N, C-alpha and C positions, 0 to 999 in steps of 0.2 A: 145507251145514254150515259153510261158510267155510274159511279157512286153517287148516291142520293143522300140528302139530309133534310130533316124536317125543319122548317121555319115558321114562325107566326109574325105577320106584319099587323099591328093594330090599326084600326080604322081611325083616321082623323075627323071624319064626319060621316054622315049617312050616305052621302053620295060617293064616298072614297072606297070603291070596290076592287080596284086593280091598281098595281104599281108597276111601272116600266123598269126593267132592270136590264143593263147591258154590261157585258164583259168581253173585251178584246173583239169587238165587232159582232159578237153574238147577242141576241137580245130576247127577252120574253117579257110577258104580262104575268104578274103574280098576283093571285087573289089576296084580298086583305081581309082580316077579321076571322080567319080560320087557319088552322095548321095545314100545311101543304108541303109535299115532297118536291124538292128542286135539286138539280145537279149541284155538287159540292161547290163548284166555282161561283155559282150565283148565291148560294147560301153564305158563303164567306163575305161577298159584297154587301149583302143585306145585313148581316150581323155587324160588320164594320160601320155601316151608315147608322145603325141603331145605337152603336156606342158613340158615335160622333154626335148624335142628336142628344143623348144623355149628357155628355160632357158640356155641349153648348148651353143646355138648359141649366146646368149647375153653374156654369160661368155667368150666365145673364142673372141668375138669382143672387149669386154672391156679390154682383157688381152693380145691383140695382138700387142699393141703399144710398 
């Protein structure tokens, strides 16, 4: 499977138990709410998504006044 990396995806609510992640035609379901090892290519997509979520939250907070 290649190199692996640990990632953590927080749950958004109680029913949020898995997240669909796709990279170049490959896909997988990743469990939320716990640390899990995934191939590096999936980890990079998850980490970038989390960075974008954080930036979006900061933008909304800064412009909501």
